[in-house]
Legacy VTK file of the C-alpha trace (Angstrom):
# vtk DataFile Version 3.0
C-alpha trace
ASCII
DATASET POLYDATA
POINTS 248 float
29.161 122.701 123.611
30.736 120.825 126.508
29.965 117.512 124.798
31.645 118.714 121.595
34.735 119.831 123.521
34.905 116.453 125.298
34.599 114.623 121.978
37.370 116.675 120.416
39.554 116.099 123.466
38.926 112.345 123.232
39.792 112.264 119.517
42.951 114.284 120.192
43.975 111.908 122.969
43.434 108.829 120.807
45.390 110.417 117.942
48.242 111.239 120.328
48.302 107.680 121.687
48.434 106.264 118.159
50.955 108.834 116.966
53.751 107.869 119.342
53.993 104.197 118.233
53.676 105.288 114.621
56.608 107.681 115.009
58.640 104.944 116.699
57.870 102.508 113.878
58.791 105.155 111.324
62.110 105.734 113.084
62.928 102.006 113.011
62.001 101.775 109.334
64.034 104.867 108.430
67.068 103.652 110.362
67.299 100.163 108.861
65.774 100.446 105.367
68.958 101.357 103.473
71.255 98.616 102.068
74.507 97.765 103.880
77.757 96.076 102.897
78.826 93.025 104.915
81.266 90.140 104.618
79.543 86.927 103.573
80.364 84.199 106.138
80.357 81.581 103.382
82.548 83.206 100.723
84.380 85.804 102.864
83.607 88.321 100.126
81.763 91.594 100.332
78.047 91.458 99.571
75.169 93.890 99.867
72.229 93.110 102.152
68.979 94.832 103.061
67.302 94.519 106.440
63.555 93.878 106.476
62.750 97.283 107.935
58.986 96.855 107.564
59.043 93.654 109.641
61.268 95.314 112.236
58.946 98.316 112.483
55.851 96.118 112.785
57.313 93.888 115.492
58.706 96.945 117.267
55.150 98.176 117.825
54.259 95.035 119.791
57.478 94.419 121.696
61.162 94.323 120.818
61.907 94.785 117.127
62.699 91.512 115.337
65.359 91.775 112.636
65.900 89.658 109.546
67.254 90.199 106.039
64.911 90.917 103.159
67.470 90.896 100.338
71.060 90.024 99.506
73.099 90.273 96.324
73.581 86.476 96.522
69.832 85.869 96.588
67.631 84.206 95.364
70.181 81.405 94.840
71.207 81.607 98.524
67.902 82.777 99.960
67.869 79.854 102.425
71.106 80.887 104.123
71.355 81.217 107.900
71.738 85.033 107.769
74.810 84.923 110.049
75.813 88.345 108.702
72.742 90.003 110.243
74.571 91.322 113.317
77.250 92.918 111.145
74.533 94.505 108.992
72.860 95.993 112.075
76.111 97.659 113.165
77.325 98.829 109.732
76.352 102.146 108.230
74.325 102.215 104.971
76.152 102.765 101.733
75.048 104.787 98.723
74.732 103.422 95.196
78.065 103.581 93.402
80.073 103.891 96.619
80.733 100.143 96.803
80.907 97.881 93.756
79.094 94.664 94.677
78.324 92.004 92.056
74.736 90.832 92.043
73.590 87.365 91.104
71.364 87.041 88.070
67.661 86.579 88.714
66.841 83.125 87.445
63.719 81.232 86.423
63.879 77.516 87.157
62.148 75.679 84.330
61.528 72.292 85.944
59.112 73.624 88.637
57.351 75.654 85.939
56.837 72.591 83.736
55.644 70.550 86.716
53.205 73.296 87.752
51.837 73.576 84.206
51.372 69.794 84.043
49.477 69.779 87.360
47.253 72.650 86.189
46.436 70.807 82.949
45.772 67.541 84.801
43.421 69.272 87.249
41.679 70.847 84.267
41.081 67.434 82.702
39.473 66.146 85.899
37.550 69.368 86.472
35.934 69.165 83.035
35.464 65.398 83.094
32.174 63.523 83.399
32.986 62.834 87.060
32.805 66.522 88.003
31.437 69.396 85.907
31.280 68.214 82.278
27.460 68.014 82.343
26.966 71.544 83.646
29.794 72.825 81.437
28.276 71.429 78.229
24.813 72.676 79.219
26.151 76.169 79.837
27.822 76.147 76.418
24.753 74.697 74.743
26.608 71.651 73.407
25.244 68.174 72.883
27.061 65.038 74.141
27.949 64.147 70.556
29.552 67.550 69.985
31.546 67.192 73.206
32.860 63.782 72.156
33.899 65.271 68.842
35.698 68.174 70.576
37.725 65.731 72.678
39.534 64.605 69.535
40.350 68.144 68.416
43.999 69.080 68.898
43.730 72.882 69.073
41.772 73.158 72.400
44.299 70.902 74.145
47.239 72.862 72.762
45.650 76.147 73.839
45.085 74.802 77.353
48.701 73.626 77.615
49.969 76.954 76.306
47.798 78.906 78.768
49.033 76.811 81.706
52.657 77.216 80.626
52.357 80.969 80.129
50.683 81.408 83.505
53.302 79.267 85.289
56.135 81.216 83.656
54.391 84.462 84.632
54.329 83.343 88.258
57.978 82.279 88.050
58.914 85.697 86.658
57.083 87.437 89.501
58.924 85.181 91.945
62.302 86.472 90.760
61.625 89.883 92.313
60.819 89.299 96.013
63.840 88.222 98.024
61.980 85.860 100.357
60.888 82.671 98.591
58.541 79.892 99.532
55.116 78.358 99.056
53.148 81.310 100.419
55.110 83.841 98.367
54.424 81.747 95.261
50.705 81.522 96.032
50.494 85.285 96.587
52.290 85.949 93.280
49.958 83.539 91.471
46.812 85.077 92.990
48.061 88.552 92.068
48.537 87.464 88.450
45.137 85.718 88.491
43.442 88.904 89.723
45.149 90.950 87.009
43.939 88.551 84.319
40.474 88.484 85.901
40.199 92.284 85.730
41.501 92.361 82.140
39.048 89.707 80.911
36.095 90.840 83.047
34.337 92.942 80.354
34.266 90.070 77.863
33.373 87.515 80.555
30.196 89.281 81.677
28.335 88.060 78.589
29.053 84.387 79.387
26.521 82.141 81.161
26.652 82.246 84.954
27.301 78.501 85.335
30.195 78.684 82.899
31.759 81.584 84.831
31.459 79.690 88.111
32.953 76.495 86.688
35.867 78.210 84.954
36.415 80.613 87.853
36.603 77.717 90.319
39.025 75.769 88.142
41.336 78.704 87.448
41.448 79.654 91.142
42.368 76.126 92.247
44.925 75.816 89.443
46.327 79.224 90.405
46.924 78.152 94.007
48.547 74.884 92.914
50.809 76.595 90.376
51.872 79.201 92.927
52.608 76.574 95.575
54.693 74.450 93.199
56.631 77.305 91.615
57.195 79.070 94.932
58.050 75.956 96.891
60.263 74.156 94.380
62.084 76.916 92.493
65.797 76.455 93.017
65.347 73.097 94.782
64.956 70.681 91.859
68.163 71.732 90.106
71.735 72.484 91.078
72.688 76.147 91.221
75.249 77.323 88.745
77.854 77.837 91.496
77.366 74.322 92.844
77.396 72.566 89.469
80.970 73.647 88.730
LINES 1 249
248 0 1 2 3 4 5 6 7 8 9 10 11 12 13 14 15 16 17 18 19 20 21 22 23 24 25 26 27 28 29 30 31 32 33 34 35 36 37 38 39 40 41 42 43 44 45 46 47 48 49 50 51 52 53 54 55 56 57 58 59 60 61 62 63 64 65 66 67 68 69 70 71 72 73 74 75 76 77 78 79 80 81 82 83 84 85 86 87 88 89 90 91 92 93 94 95 96 97 98 99 100 101 102 103 104 105 106 107 108 109 110 111 112 113 114 115 116 117 118 119 120 121 122 123 124 125 126 127 128 129 130 131 132 133 134 135 136 137 138 139 140 141 142 143 144 145 146 147 148 149 150 151 152 153 154 155 156 157 158 159 160 161 162 163 164 165 166 167 168 169 170 171 172 173 174 175 176 177 178 179 180 181 182 183 184 185 186 187 188 189 190 191 192 193 194 195 196 197 198 199 200 201 202 203 204 205 206 207 208 209 210 211 212 213 214 215 216 217 218 219 220 221 222 223 224 225 226 227 228 229 230 231 232 233 234 235 236 237 238 239 240 241 242 243 244 245 246 247
């Protein structure tokens, strides 16, 4: 009985120790999660910004809370700004929807990084299925003879389907990248892997009947292509073309 009481007391003490930081983190998140209106240092016009409350709460558990913006009505076109309005955002009170009319920039897909990413994915696919890498195992898994493979090389439809699949996947990643405010290579890779996992789950029932070697070869290729597409789309979106505001 004494051992049980001591165990319960220990669990209660640990829960209490963990509860206090959790409450502090929740307070930070609650205080800074709402959007705020500030004056943009670049345009001297009113914009709406959102503080990264999750990052502030997480860093506040370790030491002093670290603040940064997670969204702005001028993003993603100006997502690389210096965030000089952060101090004003920290001191301003949140506003409610409809209280302040703030124009928001249109979410945009940049086509040049998408086309480049699709080209890289197709090029990697050609090497991956070439005689220098996995063509032998790939043809064996499919039960094809070398003569049949040579004949398939001259078919137009498989190449068109591969190009279309790469383009659709790259545009899917680019569309996902229009939603998060913070851009970059890692955000693009995470978006691409998320889309790859969704497609993997959707096609899993029909893929189980395929030969094991074929699954490994195609799974390896699609994963590598996924990472490359995400890195290119995430890292180059908005950097290979002039923004609409700058082109005028």
